[in-house]
LOKEDREN-342979 format. One record per atom (N, C-alpha, C, CB): x, y negated, z. Coordinates in steps of 0.02 Angstrom, whole numbers, padded with zeros to 5 digits, always signed. Atoms other than C-alpha are relative to their C-alpha. Glycine has a CB too. Layout:
N
XYZ ...
END
This chain:
335
+00051+00055+00012 -00009+00007+00000 +00048-00072+00006 -00069+00004+00063 -00041+00060+00021 +00074-00166-00059 -00001-00048+00091 -00051-00051-00085 -00012+00033-00056 +00123-00285+00092 -00041-00062-00001 +00070-00012+00008 +00028+00078+00002 +00040-00451+00152 +00031-00044+00032 -00062-00011+00023 -00039+00045-00033 +00109-00609+00184 -00041-00042+00052 +00032-00043-00050 +00034+00026-00068 +00061-00699+00355 -00075-00037-00012 +00055-00059+00037 +00071+00018-00005 -00096-00780+00268 -00051+00045-00034 -00009-00065-00028 +00041-00046+00016 -00159-00611+00218 -00010-00002-00077 -00060-00008+00039 +00024-00019+00051 -00131-00629+00040 +00076+00061-00031 -00024-00077-00045 -00071-00030+00019 -00031-00494-00059 +00055-00033-00060 -00018+00073-00026 -00030+00035+00027 +00127-00566-00120 +00017+00018-00083 +00048-00007+00042 -00015-00024+00067 +00174-00558-00302 +00077-00002-00001 -00037-00045-00061 -00075+00001+00012 +00364-00512-00321 +00020+00015-00069 +00033+00048+00043 -00021-00004+00056 +00457-00531-00470 +00079+00014-00014 -00024-00052-00025 -00063-00011-00002 +00620-00453-00503 +00043-00025-00074 +00004+00076+00017 -00015+00014+00054 +00710-00547-00647 +00058+00044-00053 +00013-00061+00015 -00053-00045+00025 +00861-00438-00688 +00005+00052+00035 +00060-00025-00004 -00026-00041-00039 +00861-00278-00621 +00029+00057-00018 -00035+00011+00035 -00020-00068+00031 +00935-00152-00729 +00069+00020+00024 +00000-00004-00082 -00068-00012-00025 +01120-00170-00667 -00001+00029+00087 +00044-00080-00009 +00014-00032-00065 +01059-00126-00484 -00023+00071-00012 -00054-00039+00041 +00029-00069+00013 +00943+00025-00543 -00036-00003-00069 -00053+00022+00059 +00037-00010+00075 +00880+00088-00725 -00064+00033+00029 +00047+00057-00065 +00068-00030-00015 +00736+00152-00615 -00052-00052-00013 -00004+00026+00075 +00065+00048+00012 +00561+00072-00661 -00044+00031+00035 -00028-00012-00074 +00058-00009-00044 +00425+00060-00540 -00062+00044-00025 -00025-00067+00016 +00063-00040+00012 +00284+00195-00546 +00018+00074-00054 -00060-00058-00041 -00036-00054+00024 +00411+00316-00639 +00040+00045+00034 +00034-00019-00039 -00051-00047-00033 +00516+00454-00577 +00070-00047-00009 +00004+00085-00043 -00065+00042-00008 +00682+00376-00517 +00054+00055-00028 +00016-00028+00087 -00076-00037+00036 +00835+00447-00617 +00041+00031+00071 +00065-00076-00050 -00046-00042-00059 +00943+00577-00502 +00040-00043+00029 +00048+00058-00025 -00047+00040-00036 +01042+00486-00377 -00009-00087-00002 +00068+00021-00031 -00005+00058-00005 +00993+00313-00425 -00056-00044+00050 +00002-00016-00065 +00064+00022-00052 +00909+00190-00304 -00068-00035-00033 +00030-00060+00057 +00078+00006+00024 +00732+00147-00308 -00037-00056+00011 -00040+00048+00028 +00041+00051-00029 +00616+00001-00305 -00062+00017+00038 -00018-00041-00049 +00051-00006-00035 +00490+00099-00214 -00024-00045+00073 +00007+00063+00008 +00007+00037-00072 +00521+00008-00041 -00006-00068-00013 +00063+00010+00051 +00016+00067+00030 +00507-00160-00135 -00069-00020-00015 +00033-00007-00060 +00061-00006-00001 +00353-00090-00202 -00053-00019+00036 -00003+00039-00002 +00044-00009-00066 +00277-00070-00046 -00024-00064+00033 +00042+00038+00055 +00001+00069-00032 +00295-00244-00002 -00030-00054-00025 +00058-00020+00009 +00041+00048+00028 +00184-00335-00125 -00001+00033-00083 +00035-00084+00012 +00024-00007+00075 +00121-00336-00318 +00072+00001-00025 -00054-00067-00034 -00070-00014+00000 +00297-00282-00392 +00011-00007-00089 +00018+00084+00041 -00014-00018+00078 +00356-00322-00588 +00073-00017+00010 -00046-00049-00067 -00066+00002+00015 +00531-00280-00639 +00026-00006-00073 +00024+00053+00028 -00020+00011+00074 +00618-00346-00797 +00081+00030-00005 -00006-00092-00022 -00077-00017+00016 +00776-00267-00849 +00049-00061-00013 +00002+00045-00067 -00035+00070-00003 +00845-00433-00906 -00062-00063-00014 +00067-00002-00067 +00042+00066+00012 +00770-00607-00919 +00042-00063-00039 -00024-00029+00078 -00037+00074+00026 +00831-00756-01051 -00020-00050+00031 -00011-00021-00071 +00021+00055-00031 +00834-00911-00984 -00081-00032-00022 +00058-00048-00014 +00065+00025+00028 +00680-00967-01096 -00052+00030+00039 -00011+00016-00075 +00069-00041-00017 +00565-00838-01017 -00006+00009+00076 -00003+00077-00036 +00017-00011-00079 +00608-00865-00825 -00046-00028+00026 +00044-00015+00042 +00079+00039-00041 +00467-00993-00786 -00067+00046-00042 -00012-00119-00026 +00067-00055+00026 +00328-00868-00891 +00006+00052+00049 +00005+00040-00086 -00006-00074-00044 +00391-00720-00792 +00000-00026+00068 +00076+00052-00012 +00010+00009-00080 +00410-00798-00618 -00064-00043+00021 +00066-00040+00031 +00058+00032-00031 +00262-00905-00634 -00065+00046+00040 -00030-00040-00060 +00085-00064-00059 +00119-00845-00494 +00033+00034+00041 -00059+00081-00046 -00029-00019-00046 +00254-00765-00413 +00016-00039+00058 +00043+00021-00021 -00010+00039-00085 +00290-00813-00218 +00067+00021+00013 -00057+00031+00076 -00082-00036-00019 +00453-00692-00210 +00041+00001-00064 -00002+00090+00032 -00040-00016+00061 +00590-00693-00349 +00058+00024+00023 +00014-00055-00046 -00068-00041-00019 +00738-00585-00341 +00040-00008-00082 -00020+00102+00028 -00035+00022+00073 +00882-00627-00475 +00076+00021+00036 -00011-00104-00032 -00083-00018-00005 +01069-00561-00489 +00032-00044-00029 +00027+00063-00031 -00033+00026+00045 +01131-00646-00623 -00035-00064-00043 +00018+00054-00038 +00056+00033+00040 +00994-00744-00701 -00005-00085+00045 -00087+00058+00005 -00017+00057-00030 +01017-00933-00663 -00076-00047+00011 +00059-00036-00048 +00057+00027-00031 +00873-01027-00554 +00037-00061+00011 -00034+00038+00064 -00017+00063-00013 +00926-01209-00573 -00043-00045+00012 +00031-00020-00040 +00031+00051-00024 +00857-01372-00503 -00059-00016-00044 +00046-00053+00007 +00058+00025+00044 +00744-01408-00660 -00051+00081+00001 +00036-00030-00094 +00054-00077+00018 +00676-01203-00663 -00030-00013+00080 +00055+00108-00018 +00037+00003-00064 +00639-01214-00473 -00054-00052+00006 +00047-00011+00052 +00043+00059+00000 +00544-01383-00495 -00067+00033-00029 +00031-00068-00046 +00050-00036+00030 +00436-01279-00612 -00030+00056+00021 +00015+00012-00049 +00023-00054-00031 +00388-01143-00503 -00009-00021+00069 +00043+00056-00008 +00012+00030-00066 +00296-01219-00360 -00037+00049+00044 -00040-00067-00005 +00023-00057-00035 +00216-01060-00302 +00060+00045+00037 -00039+00043-00053 -00044-00045-00013 +00390-00973-00269 +00021-00045+00066 +00054+00020-00063 -00027+00023-00075 +00442-00987-00079 +00056+00048+00031 -00065+00001+00055 -00049-00030-00008 +00586-00856-00082 +00031+00019-00059 -00011+00042+00035 -00037-00016+00038 +00724-00826-00192 +00048+00044+00038 +00023-00052-00032 -00040-00045-00034 +00810-00668-00143 +00067+00023-00046 -00047+00062+00020 -00055-00006+00030 +00991-00663-00231 +00016+00083+00007 +00053-00052+00031 -00022-00077-00007 +01044-00468-00273 +00076-00010-00003 -00031+00057-00065 -00053-00013+00004 +01204-00497-00244 +00044-00047+00062 +00013-00008-00071 -00031+00040-00058 +01341-00589-00114 +00011-00077-00022 +00073+00035+00021 -00001+00069+00028 +01378-00745-00219 -00061-00029-00027 +00046-00003-00051 +00057+00031+00022 +01248-00871-00241 -00009-00057-00050 -00024-00019+00048 -00007+00046+00030 +01308-00981-00366 -00052-00007-00053 +00058+00001-00017 +00044+00018+00058 +01164-00952-00483 -00071-00023+00012 -00005+00056-00043 +00061+00032-00028 +01034-01031-00374 +00024-00080+00012 -00026+00040+00076 +00001+00070-00026 +01029-01224-00346 -00022-00004+00079 -00052-00042-00045 +00035-00015-00073 +01025-01211-00158 -00020-00070+00026 +00054+00040+00059 +00030+00060-00019 +01003-01392-00138 -00072-00020-00006 +00030-00042-00029 +00077+00012+00040 +00849-01394-00260 -00044+00046+00047 -00004+00031-00096 +00046-00067-00030 +00789-01236-00175 -00023-00035+00083 +00063+00093+00009 +00009+00028-00068 +00802-01321-00004 -00055-00061+00017 +00068-00026+00017 +00049+00060-00004 +00711-01489-00049 -00063+00026-00015 +00015-00060-00048 +00068-00029+00018 +00563-01375-00124 -00024+00034+00052 +00000+00046-00055 +00027-00035-00056 +00550-01287+00049 +00008+00071-00025 -00078-00021+00019 -00001-00074+00033 +00598-01108-00047 +00078+00001+00045 -00002+00011-00109 -00055-00049-00029 +00716-00987+00052 +00030+00030-00040 -00019+00049+00040 -00043-00040+00040 +00863-00911-00020 +00040+00038+00042 +00041-00037-00045 -00041-00055-00042 +00950-00761+00048 +00053+00028-00047 -00050+00064+00028 -00039-00035+00044 +01093-00651-00023 +00009+00078+00038 +00073-00044-00013 -00003-00058-00018 +01152-00486+00018 +00082+00012+00012 -00038+00043-00051 -00077-00012-00002 +01314-00479+00095 +00033+00055+00030 +00029-00049+00029 -00035-00057-00022 +01449-00348+00127 -00025+00071-00030 -00006+00000+00074 +00018-00076+00040 +01369-00211+00020 +00050+00037-00034 -00050-00006-00057 -00035-00026+00049 +01499-00192-00093 +00068+00009+00021 -00005-00038-00055 -00083+00010-00007 +01670-00224+00015 +00028+00068-00008 +00028-00033+00078 -00043-00048+00001 +01704-00053+00008 +00041+00017-00072 -00038+00053+00024 -00008-00018+00063 +01682-00023-00178 +00048-00044-00035 -00062+00001-00032 -00047+00069+00030 +01766-00207-00225 +00076+00028+00020 -00022-00093+00049 -00068-00036-00021 +01922-00149-00121 +00030+00050-00032 -00004+00027+00056 -00027-00064+00031 +01939+00016-00197 +00015-00021-00072 -00054+00064+00003 -00016+00023+00064 +01925-00074-00358 +00075-00050-00030 -00062-00036-00010 -00054+00039+00006 +02054-00193-00310 +00064+00048-00013 +00005-00044+00063 -00069-00014+00010 +02194-00067-00304 -00013+00046-00058 +00041+00031+00064 -00010-00042+00054 +02140+00039-00447 +00015-00043-00049 -00053+00044-00017 -00037+00055+00043 +02178-00124-00542 +00064+00004+00011 -00018-00070+00013 -00062+00005-00027 +02328-00145-00455 +00064+00055-00018 -00017+00002+00069 -00043-00041+00018 +02386+00026-00481 +00016+00010-00080 -00020+00054+00030 -00008-00007+00074 +02346+00023-00666 +00057-00045-00037 -00068-00018-00031 -00053+00028+00025 +02462-00122-00674 +00068+00017+00022 -00009-00058+00005 -00063-00027-00027 +02604-00044-00575 +00020+00076-00029 -00009+00002+00080 -00013-00063+00026 +02592+00124-00624 -00002+00028-00073 -00037+00033+00030 +00021-00008+00079 +02528+00125-00804 -00027+00082-00010 +00078-00016-00057 +00017-00067-00002 +02443+00300-00771 -00036+00006-00073 -00048+00020+00068 +00040-00016+00051 +02324+00269-00928 +00062+00007-00053 -00061-00057-00014 -00035+00009+00034 +02463+00217-01027 +00051+00069-00021 +00022-00055+00025 -00046-00062+00002 +02572+00369-00980 -00030+00060-00019 +00030+00014+00064 +00038-00058+00018 +02429+00487-01002 -00003+00001-00089 -00080-00007+00039 +00006+00000+00070 +02400+00430-01192 +00073+00017-00034 -00030-00071-00024 -00071-00015+00030 +02606+00449-01225 +00014+00062+00007 +00055-00036+00028 -00007-00062-00010 +02607+00614-01150 -00043+00061-00073 -00033+00004+00081 +00058-00041+00039 +02444+00674-01270 +00040-00015-00085 -00104-00044+00014 -00011+00023+00070 +02523+00581-01420 +00076+00040-00006 +00000-00095-00011 -00071-00057+00009 +02697+00714-01404 +00048-00044+00033 +00031+00025-00092 -00091+00033-00039 +02817+00586-01307 +00029+00043+00031 +00005-00063+00061 -00030-00053-00060 +02837+00711-01172 +00033+00044-00046 -00059+00044+00053 -00016-00052+00035 +02844+00845-01293 +00060-00001-00042 -00048+00015-00032 -00048+00003+00051 +02981+00777-01405 +00048-00038+00042 -00022-00034-00071 -00054+00035-00049 +03075+00702-01242 +00065+00036+00014 -00031-00011+00067 -00062-00043-00007 +03251+00772-01215 -00003+00001+00090 +00083-00040-00042 -00005-00007-00069 +03223+00747-01026 -00062+00007+00029 +00033-00051+00029 +00047-00032-00041 +03115+00813-00893 -00059-00057+00040 +00047+00043+00055 +00024+00041-00026 +03055+00641-00845 +00011-00070-00043 +00023+00006+00063 -00008+00054+00021 +03015+00484-00945 -00061-00056+00013 +00015+00013-00062 +00052+00062-00017 +02935+00299-00915 -00005-00054-00054 +00023-00039+00067 +00027+00042+00067 +02854+00177-01039 +00031-00067+00026 -00097-00004-00014 -00014+00070-00033 +02905+00031-00906 +00016+00013+00059 -00054-00050+00001 +00000+00002-00061 +02952+00005-00739 -00045+00015+00035 +00013-00041+00015 +00057-00011-00033 +02855+00061-00603 +00005-00028+00060 -00016+00064+00006 -00005+00037-00062 +02835-00041-00452 -00030+00024+00070 -00028-00060-00015 +00030-00032-00065 +02828+00034-00267 -00027-00060+00030 +00053+00041+00052 +00029+00062-00034 +02709-00083-00169 +00031+00000+00060 -00076-00003+00009 -00012+00015-00058 +02781-00051-00009 +00062-00053+00013 +00008+00060+00030 -00051+00040-00010 +02884-00186+00046 -00025-00087-00025 +00065+00036-00043 +00020+00057+00032 +02801-00311-00068 -00052-00042+00034 -00022+00017-00061 +00057+00064-00034 +02694-00467-00017 -00062-00007-00038 +00033-00082-00001 +00058+00007+00044 +02514-00449-00049 -00027-00081+00023 -00062+00068+00015 +00022+00057-00016 +02439-00625-00044 -00085+00017-00020 +00043-00063-00043 +00067+00012+00009 +02257-00645-00020 -00045-00058+00009 -00020+00036+00028 +00025+00062-00014 +02140-00787-00031 -00061+00011-00005 +00020-00052-00036 +00073-00020-00031 +01983-00766+00066 +00006+00050+00039 -00054+00020-00046 -00014-00051-00042 +01972-00668+00216 -00084+00022+00034 +00063-00030+00058 +00063-00036-00010 +01793-00605+00205 -00009+00081+00019 -00033-00011-00060 +00001-00078-00015 +01734-00422+00225 +00046+00033-00053 -00078+00033-00005 -00052-00031+00056 +01819-00392+00048 +00075-00022+00008 -00022-00024-00078 -00059+00028-00005 +01974-00484+00091 +00025+00044+00063 -00003-00082+00007 -00014-00048-00043 +01991-00395+00247 +00022+00072-00011 -00045+00001+00030 -00016-00078+00019 +01979-00215+00181 +00047+00006-00050 -00061+00040-00027 -00064-00009+00046 +02108-00257+00046 +00072-00002+00035 +00001-00059-00055 -00045+00002-00043 +02217-00308+00173 +00013+00058+00037 -00011-00047+00036 -00001-00056-00043 +02191-00156+00278 +00040+00058-00052 -00083+00022+00027 -00021-00054+00054 +02227-00045+00113 +00068-00034-00013 -00054+00009-00074 -00069-00001+00008 +02382-00139+00066 +00045+00013+00059 +00018-00059-00026 -00045-00023-00063 +02452-00114+00253 +00013+00064-00014 -00031-00005+00074 -00012-00068+00010 +02421+00063+00223 +00064+00022-00037 -00055+00024-00034 -00039-00031+00058 +02528+00060+00068 +00073-00046+00011 -00045-00013-00086 -00056+00033-00020 +02660-00044+00170 +00024-00064-00041 +00049+00049+00001 -00010+00073+00039 +02643-00211+00091 +00000-00048+00075 -00080-00023-00068 +00002+00056-00030 +02672-00370+00192 -00072-00047-00031 +00073-00032-00011 +00058+00027+00035 +02499-00462+00198 +00010-00077+00030 -00078+00042+00019 -00019+00088-00012 +02511-00660+00182 -00092-00025-00030 +00095-00043-00078 +00068+00023-00002 +02323-00735+00208 -00009-00079-00007 -00029+00025+00066 +00013+00083+00025 +02245-00909+00134 -00065+00008+00026 +00004-00028-00093 +00078+00007-00006 +02067-00941+00209 -00023-00065+00035 -00031+00063+00044 +00047+00056-00025 +01952-01078+00260 +00002+00017+00092 -00093+00010-00043 +00007-00018-00077 +01945-00980+00440 +00036+00063+00014 -00077+00011+00022 -00032-00042-00011 +02072-00882+00510 -00031+00052+00056 +00056-00030+00011 +00027-00051-00031 +02025-00708+00582 +00043+00050+00035 -00037+00029-00043 -00057-00063-00019 +02100-00586+00710 -00034+00073-00035 +00009+00011+00103 -00007-00062+00036 +02141-00431+00613 +00016+00052+00042 +00048-00003-00049 -00051-00052-00042 +02195-00252+00683 +00056+00026-00041 -00040+00068+00028 -00055+00005+00028 +02340-00267+00571 +00045-00069-00008 -00016+00026-00054 -00039+00058+00008 +02496-00374+00558 -00013-00048-00065 +00068+00024+00000 +00014+00036+00063 +02460-00523+00436 +00033-00071+00002 -00079-00006-00011 -00031+00072-00015 +02526-00707+00418 -00053-00034-00036 +00083-00019-00030 +00063+00044+00046 +02413-00858+00365 +00052-00052-00019 -00083-00038+00048 -00027+00028+00033 +02475-00980+00251 -00040-00054-00047 +00032+00044-00023 +00050+00028+00036 +02420-01132+00141 -00004+00029-00059 +00005-00065-00007 +00009-00028+00066 +02369-01105-00027 +00062+00003-00038 -00049-00037-00037 -00053-00006+00040 +02523-01151-00111 +00051+00039+00016 +00020-00051-00011 -00048-00050-00019 +02635-01050-00013 -00030+00068-00010 +00022-00009+00072 +00023-00053+00014 +02527-00901-00044 +00018+00010-00069 -00064+00002+00016 -00010-00018+00053 +02548-00921-00228 +00068+00004-00027 -00034-00032-00029 -00075+00007+00024 +02735-00962-00230 +00027+00067+00023 +00043-00068+00033 -00033-00056-00021 +02778-00803-00113 -00028+00071-00012 +00007-00010+00063 +00038-00046-00004 +02644-00679-00149 +00037+00056-00074 -00085-00035-00002 -00017-00060+00053 +02717-00509-00256 -00066+00019-00055 +00019+00076+00049 +00079-00021+00026 +02516-00479-00289 -00042-00038+00040 -00024+00083+00009 +00048+00063-00030 +02390-00613-00281 -00066+00020-00011 +00009-00075-00037 +00055-00012+00009 +02220-00567-00257 -00061-00039+00031 +00001+00055+00011 +00032+00042-00017 +02071-00669-00258 -00071+00020+00035 +00000-00035-00052 +00042-00016-00045 +01925-00658-00134 -00050-00053+00031 +00036+00027+00044 +00036+00043-00024 +01833-00817-00104 -00046-00019-00064 +00041-00054+00032 +00062+00034+00038 +01671-00901-00168 +00024-00046-00051 -00049-00041+00048 -00007+00062+00054 +01657-01006-00328 -00042-00062+00021 -00028+00023-00075 +00041+00058-00023 +01621-01174-00267 +00052-00076-00049 +00002-00003+00111 -00026+00068+00039 +01668-01370-00348 +00081+00007+00020 -00041-00085+00033 -00077+00030-00028 +01837-01360-00236 +00036+00068-00026 +00012-00018+00104 -00016-00050+00017 +01872-01174-00296 +00007+00019-00077 -00035+00032+00031 -00017-00005+00073 +01851-01178-00485 +00055-00032-00027 -00049-00021-00038 -00061+00020+00026 +01998-01173-00576 +00057+00000+00047 -00007-00062-00027 -00049-00003-00039 +02098-01134-00422 +00056+00037-00038 -00020+00028+00062 -00064-00037+00030 +02218-01035-00527 -00008-00026-00070 +00000+00090+00006 +00008+00040+00075 +02266-01165-00670 +00087+00013-00005 -00038-00106-00002 -00065-00004+00015 +02437-01189-00750 +00054-00022+00043 +00006-00027-00050 -00059+00025-00063 +02532-01290-00600 -00004+00063+00056 -00028-00089+00048 -00017-00054-00054 +02500-01158-00489 +00018+00060-00031 -00058+00016+00048 -00039-00060+00039 +02541-01010-00612 +00062-00007+00000 -00014+00009-00069 -00061-00010+00019 +02695-01089-00639 +00051-00010+00058 +00011-00041-00054 -00033+00016-00060 +02734-01093-00454 +00020+00083+00027 -00054-00050+00056 -00006-00070-00025 +02714-00908-00448 +00065+00045-00022 -00063+00035-00025 -00059-00054+00020 +02860-00755-00458 -00022+00019-00070 +00005+00074+00053 +00008-00004+00085 +02884-00719-00646 -00013+00083+00026 +00087-00027-00070 +00021-00074-00022 +02869-00523-00554 -00051+00006+00017 +00029+00029+00045 +00074-00009-00032 +02687-00562-00497 -00042+00016-00041 -00030-00055+00030 +00065-00017+00026 +02543-00490-00533 -00069-00032+00043 -00002+00080-00001 +00049+00038-00018 +02365-00575-00526 -00063+00053-00011 +00000-00070-00043 +00072-00026-00001 +02205-00498-00487 -00072-00023+00045 +00012+00064+00018 +00053+00036-00022 +02020-00565-00488 -00061+00052-00007 -00008-00069-00041 +00045-00020-00012 +01874-00477-00422 -00060-00028+00018 +00014+00028+00026 +00055+00050-00023 +01779-00628-00370 -00052-00033-00047 +00032-00054+00029 +00030+00052+00063 +01721-00756-00503 +00035-00024-00046 -00025-00058+00017 -00038+00000+00034 +01785-00772-00656 +00025-00087-00011 -00026+00043-00053 -00002+00051-00003 +01778-00961-00645 +00061-00025+00039 -00054-00015+00017 -00037-00003-00046 +01909-00951-00522 +00071-00035-00038 +00000+00075+00028 -00067+00019+00038 +02042-00964-00644 -00020-00028-00063 +00050+00064-00014 +00000+00036+00059 +02076-01067-00799 +00030+00058-00050 +00044-00071+00007 -00017-00053+00035 +02079-00928-00915 +00046-00021-00051 -00055+00032-00026 -00042+00020+00048 +02173-01020-01058 +00073-00011+00045 -00032-00068-00041 -00067+00005-00030 +02315-01058-00943 +00009+00045+00025 +00016-00043+00038 -00035-00062-00009 +02328-00884-00882 +00032+00047-00052 -00040+00035+00029 -00023-00027+00040 +02328-00818-01041 +00072-00023-00043 -00050+00006-00029 -00071+00029+00013 +02476-00939-01084 +00047+00027+00032 +00010-00063+00014 -00039-00017-00046 +02560-00892-00927 +00029+00082-00018 -00041-00011+00067 -00014-00069+00022 +02546-00711-00989 +00039-00003-00061 -00063+00040-00012 -00046-00009+00062 +02614-00746-01159 +00083-00011+00002 -00025-00049-00050 -00058+00037-00003 +02755-00852-01100 +00038+00050+00065 -00017-00091+00016 -00029-00020-00074 +02801-00723-00945 +00006-00026+00058 +00049+00011+00000 -00001+00035-00063 +02769-00841-00823 -00024+00057+00064 -00054-00068-00009 +00010-00052-00045 +02696-00692-00721 +00007+00059-00044 -00068-00003+00039 -00007-00067+00026 +02710-00519-00748 -00067+00043-00031 +00031+00038+00058 +00071-00030+00015 +02521-00458-00775 -00058-00030+00025 -00005+00064+00025 +00066+00015-00035 +02344-00482-00722 -00052+00056-00031 -00027-00085-00018 +00056-00061+00013 +02195-00375-00703 -00055-00052+00039 +00018+00097+00046 +00049+00044-00017 +02022-00469-00689 -00078+00064-00014 +00009-00082-00060 +00061-00036-00001 +01845-00375-00655 -00062-00060-00034 -00015+00027+00086 +00046+00057+00012 +01754-00551-00693 +00026-00057-00031 -00027-00021+00057 +00003+00049+00057 +01756-00685-00831 -00049-00053+00009 -00015+00034-00065 +00042+00052-00013 +01699-00851-00841 -00081-00001-00037 +00042-00058-00022 +00058-00020+00044 +01569-00807-00977 -00013+00073+00013 +00015-00011-00079 +00003-00079+00007 +01492-00622-00951 -00088+00000-00022 +00026+00051+00089 -00049-00041+00029 +01464-00533-01064 +00063-00041-00021 -00030+00037-00061 -00059+00041+00017 +01639-00581-01117 -00006-00022-00066 +00065+00035+00007 +00001+00027+00042 +01647-00706-01243 +00043+00020-00054 +00003-00048+00019 -00032-00027+00044 +01715-00646-01409 +00075-00039+00013 -00038-00006-00070 -00056+00044+00005 +01849-00793-01409 +00046-00006+00064 -00026-00067-00017 -00024+00012-00074 +01894-00768-01224 +00074+00017-00010 -00040+00050+00062 -00043-00021+00013 +02074-00781-01224 +00050+00060+00037 +00017-00046-00010 -00034-00046-00043 +02120-00654-01100 -00023+00067-00035 -00019-00007+00082 +00013-00059+00048 +02044-00517-01227 +00070+00019-00041 -00062-00022-00055 -00063-00019+00029 +02216-00531-01330 +00062-00018+00042 +00006-00031-00066 -00051+00004-00035 +02319-00569-01187 +00040+00049+00005 -00013-00016+00048 -00045-00055-00020 +02478-00462-01152 -00003+00018+00075 +00071-00019-00019 -00015-00019-00065 +02497-00357-00981 -00069-00024+00034 +00072-00034+00030 +00060+00029-00029 +02301-00411-00944 -00048+00058-00007 -00026-00068-00038 +00060-00040+00000 +02173-00284-00897 -00068-00028+00021 +00011+00052+00040 +00070+00032+00006 +01988-00323-00904 -00047+00048+00021 -00018-00024-00073 +00061-00030-00003 +01850-00233-00827 -00065-00031-00010 -00002+00024+00053 +00064+00045-00004 +01663-00272-00839 -00042-00005+00029 -00029-00003-00031 +00032+00018-00033 +01615-00337-00694 -00039+00047+00034 -00023-00039-00026 +00021-00061-00048 +01596-00164-00608 +00021+00018+00060 +00009+00053-00024 -00052-00028-00080 +01698-00165-00451 -00066+00020+00050 +00062-00086+00051 +00041+00010-00024 +01533-00192-00375 -00058+00073+00012 -00014-00055-00035 +00046-00055+00033 +01431-00050-00449 +00002+00065+00025 +00014+00010-00068 -00012-00067-00017 +01481+00107-00354 -00084+00000+00017 +00066+00019+00067 +00062-00024-00009 +01313+00209-00334 -00016-00022+00073 -00004+00077-00014 +00022+00001-00079 +01322+00203-00137 -00001-00070+00009 +00054+00039+00056 +00011+00083-00018 +01352+00005-00142 -00055-00035-00017 +00048-00041-00030 +00052+00025+00023 +01205-00009-00242 -00072+00026+00036 +00006+00012-00070 +00050-00036-00050 +01091+00112-00136 +00013-00053+00072 +00026+00097+00015 -00016+00047-00039 +01171-00013+00008 -00035-00074-00025 +00075+00003+00002 +00006+00062+00009 +01125-00178-00087 -00091-00006+00004 +00041-00024-00072 +00071-00005+00005 +00935-00114-00121 -00037+00012+00069 -00015+00056-00047 +00012-00002-00079 +00912-00067+00066 +00004-00074+00031 +00059+00049+00037 -00010+00078-00041 +00975-00251+00128 -00051-00040-00035 +00084-00042-00009 +00028+00045+00025 +00884-00334-00005 -00076+00017+00010 +00025-00009-00066 +00067-00008+00001 +00719-00252+00024 -00026-00023+00078 -00016+00078-00023 +00003+00032-00085 +00751-00289+00225 -00005-00065-00003 +00067+00013+00051 +00018+00089-00003 +00764-00484+00169 -00053+00002-00012 +00031-00057-00049 +00074+00015+00007 +00604-00480+00087 -00046+00017+00054 -00026+00031-00056 +00036-00029-00042 +00521-00383+00216 +00013-00056+00066 +00022+00082+00007 -00009+00032-00060 +00594-00493+00361 -00017-00079-00020 +00077+00015+00030 +00030+00057+00025 +00544-00654+00255 -00086+00002+00008 +00025-00007-00076 +00062-00018+00002 +00371-00586+00241 -00033+00001+00080 -00001+00067-00039 +00022+00002-00066 +00364-00556+00426 +00022-00074+00047 +00032+00068+00032 -00015+00071-00020 +00414-00745+00455 +00069+00001+00052 -00071-00034+00040 -00060-00005-00027 +00590-00701+00515 +00067+00013-00031 -00008+00040+00038 -00056-00009+00057 +00709-00732+00373 +00058+00014+00009 +00011-00047-00032 -00072-00010-00003 +00884-00659+00370 +00033+00001-00059 +00017+00057+00029 -00051+00003+00055 +01042-00677+00280 -00023-00055-00044 +00008+00070-00041 +00019+00058+00048 +00984-00864+00223 +00060-00044-00017 -00057-00046+00034 -00066+00050+00020 +01109-00971+00136 -00010-00065-00007 +00031+00015-00065 +00015+00056+00004 +01023-01114+00118 -00043-00040+00079 -00039+00006-00066 
END
């Protein structure tokens, strides 16, 4: 049975872009192992759209009191044209797709889903890092192309392999993901150098430094901070020039943290040794993105968060957010 608002009305809930969270369709059998919208459907009249183009947002969300979005943008102009919407639930941790101030002025509660993918993203960070340092895929291809069969030695390498122990892992952002990355780096024997707005007590030895020092000293620099006006293009030509020529850069946060043209130039000029990113400034990737052709650059399609376990966790938290709002006790509010 659908849920009720405090005023006794059944809320209309619209999900603007649900496909990346789950391909499950309300009312149909859920694919094996995939998270289901069933618990959300129990809270109101539910409509789920796989994807929503900008021109369709108002039509689809019109008449809804609750809107859930992952990457579909809800800017101030759009929010102003949706007077019935009282709640926007972001199906992610980052909330840059919603104009939070406009929502607040309109009396719209905005929530996010914190922490759901910390383990998955931290795991992906080291998948990217090991891809850069150990070149597993390239060595596998070389073996299958006959390079080892025809080699006079029992062992060969395509490039130097970096041992992580003893190297400095620079981490920008000390939230859940940054802390997990630090602990994994420590387990590899790396020295941990942090920069964050807030210093936290961790159960491993770390050192805190200003942003410029982290850029200059890191052998591996990984980004785990939100995208804001202050952090946009924090990785730019000037800061890249201060990094070690042997350093690697990893970004699993938001694409616009990096000036992508500056990074591509740095890779071509060998200002740094390599980069690996799971996010780009425009997604899906624009065909002319300079990183697509840059040397020593690994790109994955924004799927660090998407482990099945993480998506189940996201669905549970997002459902709890909606339920708490309907009960008049909203949680995970970001505005």
